[in-house]
NUKOLDO-142646 format. One line per field, with one value per residue (C-alpha): residue in three letters; x, y, z negated; residue number from 0. Coordinates in pm, whole numbers. Layout:
N
code = (Ala; ...)
px = (X; ...)
py = (Y; ...)
pz = (Z; ...)
pos = (NUM; ...)
This chain:
391
code = (Met; Pro; Ile; Cys; Trp; Ile; Leu; Ser; Leu; Leu; Glu; Arg; Val; Arg; Ser; Val; Phe; Phe; Gly; His; Ala; Ser; Ala; Ala; Gln; Pro; Gln; Arg; Ile; Leu; Ile; Val; Leu; Leu; Ser; Glu; Met; Gly; Ser; Leu; Val; Leu; Ala; Gln; Pro; Met; Phe; Ala; Glu; Leu; Arg; Lys; Arg; Tyr; Pro; Asp; Ala; Ser; Leu; His; Ile; Leu; Met; Phe; Ala; Lys; Asn; Arg; Glu; Val; Leu; Asp; Leu; Leu; Gly; Val; Met; Pro; Pro; Glu; Asn; Val; Ile; Thr; Ile; Arg; Asp; Lys; Ser; Leu; Gly; Gly; Phe; Val; Ala; Asp; Thr; Leu; Arg; Ala; Ile; Leu; Thr; Met; Arg; Arg; Ile; Gly; Phe; Asp; Val; Val; Ile; Asp; Cys; Glu; Leu; Phe; Ser; Arg; Val; Ser; Ala; Ile; Phe; Ser; Tyr; Leu; Ser; Gly; Ala; Ala; Ile; His; Val; Gly; Phe; Gln; Pro; His; Thr; Gln; Glu; Gly; Leu; Tyr; Arg; Gly; Ser; Phe; Ile; Asn; Arg; Pro; Val; Leu; Tyr; Asn; Pro; Tyr; Arg; His; Leu; Ser; Gln; Gln; Phe; Leu; Thr; Met; Val; Ala; Ala; Ile; Gly; Ser; Asp; Ser; Arg; Pro; Thr; Ala; Lys; Ala; Gln; Ala; Ala; Glu; Leu; Ser; Ala; Pro; Pro; Leu; Leu; Lys; Phe; Asn; Glu; Gly; Glu; Leu; Gln; Gln; Val; Glu; Ser; Val; Leu; Gln; Ala; Asp; Phe; Pro; Val; Leu; Pro; Asn; Lys; Lys; Leu; Val; Leu; Val; Tyr; Pro; Gly; Gly; Gly; Ile; Leu; Pro; Ile; Arg; Ala; Trp; Pro; Ala; Glu; Asn; Tyr; Lys; Gln; Leu; Cys; Val; Thr; Leu; Leu; Asn; Asp; Gly; Tyr; Val; Val; Ala; Val; Ile; Gly; Leu; Arg; Glu; Asp; Lys; Pro; Leu; Ala; Gln; Glu; Val; Val; Ala; His; Cys; Asn; His; Pro; Asn; Cys; Ile; Asp; Leu; Thr; Gly; Tyr; Thr; Arg; Ser; Val; Arg; His; Leu; Leu; Ala; Ile; Phe; His; Arg; Ala; Ser; Leu; Leu; Ile; Thr; Asn; Asp; Gly; Gly; Pro; Gly; Gln; Phe; Ala; Ala; Leu; Thr; Pro; Leu; Gln; Thr; Met; Val; Phe; Phe; Gly; Pro; Glu; Thr; Pro; Ala; Leu; Tyr; Ser; Pro; Leu; Ala; Pro; Asn; Ile; His; Cys; Leu; Tyr; Ser; Ser; Leu; Ser; Cys; Ser; Pro; Cys; Leu; Thr; Ala; Tyr; Asn; His; Arg; Asn; Ser; Pro; Cys; Asp; Gly; Asp; Asn; Gln; Cys; Leu; Lys; Gln; Ile; Gly; Thr; Glu; Gln; Val; Leu; Thr; Lys; Ala; Arg; Glu; Leu; Leu; Gln; Thr; Glu; Ser; Arg; Ala)
px = (-2333; -2500; -2159; -2068; -2404; -2360; -2007; -2135; -2397; -2132; -1913; -2204; -2267; -1897; -1869; -2162; -1984; -1621; -1638; -1458; -1103; -828; -546; -260; 77; 10; 254; 126; -10; -164; -192; -451; -348; -493; -502; -266; 113; 155; -33; 254; 491; 247; 217; 589; 547; 288; 526; 796; 559; 447; 812; 868; 562; 567; 930; 865; 562; 569; 436; 252; 69; -215; -194; -256; 25; 71; 188; 439; 742; 698; 672; 992; 1166; 1068; 1211; 955; 833; 1005; 934; 799; 536; 369; 35; -62; -381; -396; -673; -628; -870; -1167; -1013; -685; -867; -1085; -796; -569; -850; -904; -531; -497; -778; -624; -282; -422; -611; -303; -83; -335; -321; -385; -446; -553; -529; -754; -598; -856; -1102; -1441; -1380; -1601; -1354; -1077; -1319; -1426; -1064; -982; -1261; -1179; -819; -943; -777; -938; -870; -996; -872; -1039; -1183; -1530; -1754; -1968; -2282; -2123; -2166; -1963; -2003; -2167; -1897; -2064; -2013; -1734; -1452; -1385; -1110; -1284; -1076; -1271; -1178; -1058; -1079; -867; -561; -293; -342; -3; -109; -435; -240; -45; -375; -460; -148; -245; -597; -471; -433; -696; -1030; -1153; -1425; -1315; -985; -650; -735; -389; -201; -92; 251; 533; 582; 922; 1030; 1074; 1434; 1584; 1606; 1958; 2108; 2390; 2736; 2754; 2382; 2288; 2584; 2489; 2129; 2240; 2488; 2224; 1969; 2208; 2303; 1935; 1863; 2170; 2013; 2064; 2439; 2526; 2160; 1921; 1630; 1273; 1026; 651; 370; 50; -145; -441; -413; -731; -875; -844; -1015; -687; -498; -388; -511; -304; -303; -135; 130; 196; 243; 466; 682; 727; 846; 1087; 1228; 1282; 1461; 1713; 1599; 1535; 1175; 1074; 720; 699; 424; 310; 259; -109; 1; 186; -92; -98; 283; 306; 49; 264; 583; 414; 284; 628; 796; 1138; 1439; 1484; 1134; 1141; 891; 983; 642; 693; 1070; 1134; 1149; 1046; 974; 1337; 1450; 1218; 1361; 1713; 1616; 1475; 1833; 1942; 1659; 1650; 1272; 953; 610; 331; -35; -138; -47; 233; 525; 480; 481; 781; 974; 971; 1218; 1464; 1618; 1441; 1260; 897; 580; 251; -94; -382; -747; -1000; -795; -613; -245; -358; -436; -218; 89; 415; 615; 943; 1100; 1160; 783; 597; 218; 4; -354; -616; -856; -1191; -1518; -1589; -1237; -1154; -1446; -1291; -1323; -1342; -1703; -1817; -1591; -1402; -1711; -1688; -1998; -1789; -1916; -1560; -1477; -1207; -1164; -965; -680; -760; -728; -366; -220; 72; 259; 225; 364; 641; 750; 780; 953; 1217; 1273; 1335; 1560; 1770; 1791; 1906; 2174; 2314; 2308)
py = (857; 1133; 1248; 894; 860; 1190; 1098; 760; 938; 1170; 870; 697; 1006; 1041; 679; 728; 1011; 904; 526; 307; 376; 186; 4; 159; 201; 464; 751; 893; 672; 794; 579; 688; 550; 743; 481; 398; 423; 47; 9; 186; -91; -356; -169; -198; -499; -299; -6; -246; -419; -87; 4; -334; -328; 40; 152; 467; 577; 856; 737; 974; 927; 1102; 1054; 1217; 1449; 1266; 955; 1136; 1054; 677; 711; 915; 650; 377; 574; 442; 775; 1094; 1364; 1601; 1342; 1330; 1508; 1546; 1639; 1753; 1591; 1754; 2041; 2098; 2414; 2242; 1945; 2160; 2381; 2083; 1896; 2181; 2212; 1837; 1827; 2115; 1944; 1612; 1773; 1970; 1659; 1462; 1103; 804; 558; 594; 306; 344; 123; 191; -79; 59; 419; 677; 961; 783; 682; 1043; 1157; 887; 1002; 1371; 1294; 1287; 954; 745; 415; 374; 69; -5; -276; -408; -596; -739; -864; -879; -624; -307; 67; 202; 388; 442; 254; 453; 208; 61; -179; -337; -573; -833; -791; -1129; -1170; -1486; -1331; -1112; -741; -708; -969; -784; -465; -660; -765; -397; -352; -649; -504; -196; -384; -652; -687; -1001; -1011; -1028; -869; -1044; -1414; -1524; -1722; -1536; -1382; -1470; -1206; -1119; -919; -545; -422; -318; 53; 187; 434; 680; 589; 641; 723; 415; 459; 822; 732; 458; 689; 956; 695; 547; 892; 977; 643; 528; 189; 73; 3; -368; -473; -607; -385; -509; -264; -289; -100; -145; 132; 58; 364; 454; 107; 25; -311; -430; -393; -686; -612; -355; -581; -851; -607; -511; -874; -942; -638; -728; -1077; -954; -698; -975; -1171; -887; -703; -331; -276; 41; 146; 314; 518; 867; 1147; 1055; 709; 855; 806; 432; 416; 590; 347; 52; 208; 287; -69; -218; 18; -87; 130; -70; 14; 334; 546; 626; 757; 1086; 1040; 962; 1261; 1068; 721; 704; 776; 500; 250; 342; 257; -73; -160; -116; -338; -718; -767; -574; -684; -483; -466; -475; -138; 79; -41; -402; -303; -73; -354; -539; -274; -375; -701; -666; -980; -875; -1027; -883; -945; -1006; -1079; -826; -837; -1134; -1192; -1381; -1041; -795; -974; -783; -957; -1033; -1338; -1148; -1101; -1352; -1323; -1422; -1508; -1714; -1752; -1748; -1817; -1442; -1341; -1140; -902; -590; -631; -423; -530; -381; -76; -189; -154; -443; -609; -683; -549; -448; -779; -872; -1235; -1295; -1109; -1186; -1558; -1512; -1578; -1401; -1729; -1809; -1468; -1492; -1833; -1703; -1384; -1580; -1809; -1513; -1339; -1652; -1695; -1335; -1406; -1698; -1492)
pz = (880; 1085; 1211; 1318; 1493; 1680; 1788; 1909; 2120; 2265; 2352; 2525; 2738; 2813; 2927; 3167; 3347; 3314; 3277; 3024; 2910; 3085; 2906; 3100; 2931; 2662; 2620; 2291; 2012; 1686; 1372; 1115; 775; 482; 205; -80; -49; -60; 268; 444; 336; 460; 791; 868; 1103; 1297; 1346; 1466; 1709; 1855; 1918; 2081; 2308; 2396; 2374; 2578; 2379; 2123; 1785; 1550; 1222; 1039; 663; 326; 220; -112; 77; 296; 82; 123; 501; 511; 299; 545; 836; 1086; 1217; 1340; 1076; 1339; 1440; 1098; 1053; 689; 506; 145; -60; -400; -334; -103; 39; 123; 272; 499; 613; 685; 861; 1105; 1163; 1214; 1471; 1667; 1654; 1773; 2062; 2162; 2172; 2377; 2252; 2476; 2191; 1829; 1579; 1276; 1008; 740; 635; 734; 629; 797; 743; 931; 1207; 1253; 1266; 1521; 1753; 1715; 1813; 2173; 2252; 2524; 2346; 1989; 1799; 1465; 1245; 1321; 1073; 1358; 1181; 836; 561; 606; 633; 947; 1138; 1473; 1799; 1963; 1880; 2224; 2110; 1809; 1596; 1402; 1036; 908; 528; 549; 710; 551; 613; 783; 1040; 1096; 1163; 1427; 1584; 1624; 1836; 2053; 2091; 2278; 2605; 2545; 2722; 2540; 2276; 2003; 2092; 2064; 2050; 1949; 1687; 1374; 1411; 1174; 907; 764; 462; 515; 533; 202; 140; 194; -50; 1; -123; -498; -528; -731; -962; -1022; -1104; -1343; -1513; -1578; -1689; -1943; -2069; -2119; -2287; -2486; -2569; -2208; -2171; -2175; -2192; -1932; -1842; -1790; -1634; -1690; -1518; -1723; -1547; -1322; -1100; -914; -981; -1355; -1296; -1138; -1467; -1682; -2039; -2228; -2536; -2328; -2211; -2573; -2680; -2381; -2451; -2818; -2726; -2458; -2701; -2957; -2683; -2665; -2353; -2314; -2202; -2017; -1928; -1587; -1423; -1336; -1586; -1617; -1735; -2035; -2297; -2225; -2219; -2556; -2694; -2581; -2719; -3052; -3082; -3014; -3263; -3136; -3043; -2720; -2594; -2388; -2198; -1836; -1727; -1545; -1565; -1200; -964; -655; -520; -406; -763; -890; -640; -746; -1104; -974; -878; -1242; -1372; -1390; -1371; -1296; -1426; -1268; -1186; -821; -673; -544; -765; -652; -285; -332; -503; -169; -50; -324; -454; -792; -910; -947; -1093; -963; -1112; -870; -945; -816; -493; -348; -270; 41; 192; 2; -132; -72; 200; 26; -143; -468; -524; -742; -753; -1053; -956; -1139; -843; -1025; -845; -820; -723; -521; -575; -417; -42; 273; 313; -20; 15; -297; -517; -760; -909; -1221; -1554; -1647; -1814; -1560; -1660; -1340; -1512; -1875; -1808; -1702; -2047; -2209; -2255; -1886; -1793; -2050; -1922; -1567; -1683; -1878; -1580; -1349; -1600; -1641; -1262; -1234; -1496; -1296; -976)
pos = (0; 1; 2; 3; 4; 5; 6; 7; 8; 9; 10; 11; 12; 13; 14; 15; 16; 17; 18; 19; 20; 21; 22; 23; 24; 25; 26; 27; 28; 29; 30; 31; 32; 33; 34; 35; 36; 37; 38; 39; 40; 41; 42; 43; 44; 45; 46; 47; 48; 49; 50; 51; 52; 53; 54; 55; 56; 57; 58; 59; 60; 61; 62; 63; 64; 65; 66; 67; 68; 69; 70; 71; 72; 73; 74; 75; 76; 77; 78; 79; 80; 81; 82; 83; 84; 85; 86; 87; 88; 89; 90; 91; 92; 93; 94; 95; 96; 97; 98; 99; 100; 101; 102; 103; 104; 105; 106; 107; 108; 109; 110; 111; 112; 113; 114; 115; 116; 117; 118; 119; 120; 121; 122; 123; 124; 125; 126; 127; 128; 129; 130; 131; 132; 133; 134; 135; 136; 137; 138; 139; 140; 141; 142; 143; 144; 145; 146; 147; 148; 149; 150; 151; 152; 153; 154; 155; 156; 157; 158; 159; 160; 161; 162; 163; 164; 165; 166; 167; 168; 169; 170; 171; 172; 173; 174; 175; 176; 177; 178; 179; 180; 181; 182; 183; 184; 185; 186; 187; 188; 189; 190; 191; 192; 193; 194; 195; 196; 197; 198; 199; 200; 201; 202; 203; 204; 205; 206; 207; 208; 209; 210; 211; 212; 213; 214; 215; 216; 217; 218; 219; 220; 221; 222; 223; 224; 225; 226; 227; 228; 229; 230; 231; 232; 233; 234; 235; 236; 237; 238; 239; 240; 241; 242; 243; 244; 245; 246; 247; 248; 249; 250; 251; 252; 253; 254; 255; 256; 257; 258; 259; 260; 261; 262; 263; 264; 265; 266; 267; 268; 269; 270; 271; 272; 273; 274; 275; 276; 277; 278; 279; 280; 281; 282; 283; 284; 285; 286; 287; 288; 289; 290; 291; 292; 293; 294; 295; 296; 297; 298; 299; 300; 301; 302; 303; 304; 305; 306; 307; 308; 309; 310; 311; 312; 313; 314; 315; 316; 317; 318; 319; 320; 321; 322; 323; 324; 325; 326; 327; 328; 329; 330; 331; 332; 333; 334; 335; 336; 337; 338; 339; 340; 341; 342; 343; 344; 345; 346; 347; 348; 349; 350; 351; 352; 353; 354; 355; 356; 357; 358; 359; 360; 361; 362; 363; 364; 365; 366; 367; 368; 369; 370; 371; 372; 373; 374; 375; 376; 377; 378; 379; 380; 381; 382; 383; 384; 385; 386; 387; 388; 389; 390)
């Protein structure tokens, strides 16, 4: 907070001597997007709109290094225009922060778009970029973190509009002088383009997968992601996943648990409960997000908690069921016809919002997910599997 206040004071002094920033055609635009990998998929329409409106501008992005692979997969940014910051250690974070600031000042940006929802760190980075025009979300008089007053193209955060549409509003705000910025109808959103693989790549991945897991040939594969990631409150109950997996195994499907290496204890718990040769553990198996998406092409269905896998599935044809509760599909649903959201819409849901900085008042008893019954999920899963069979 003190840093944001000091930067706001500096901006006030600067504006007295140099006036307000103009909205001339920018030549260099920086996007600050530090959050989860899935946000990069939701930001695709924004990248496309920037290209459309400012075809001669050079686009750059500041992001955490751990999310770099997803950005490269999307192919929306020249690799040399990506500025990364490591966040796994304090030393790496400090060193990369200093390097990033020097890089941003050297490039000399005209516009910076802060895509984070009321994050002070991203706001500080956006100001230190040196850009004359700062676009960022503004809570106005509503609850939200204090981030200073140096955002000169404030975008009113709208909790009733999909995040991808709000990212598009940020593009419109660059050349706007109205308050609030960009008083316009919501733009039509389309599904992101499917990820393209090299010739023979999918066949190679499937061949290795079936060699590693001999139960797979001639059987349909159902993937499940029971992990909660950095927000365990978003996870459908593990006991429900276990019941679902047992039933799908009895239906004759192969069920595989996916996730990172840190998800392995939960995966092994699910596999042990099922006690079935057709239930396999794929946590830590995939070498990259690209490898995971290649496996998605071998599968017939994905059932996942809200998080990265559901967003990545929008880049593939895989039929996918995503659980929502603490957050809402109205804002964060993947934009693809193969995505099916499960949401119970309780009186307290969603409880994770930009205004409370994703700090839920819930006591841990996430009824918004617990009230989505196993039979309901199983009915939808069987319907999608049968549709996939006919296709």
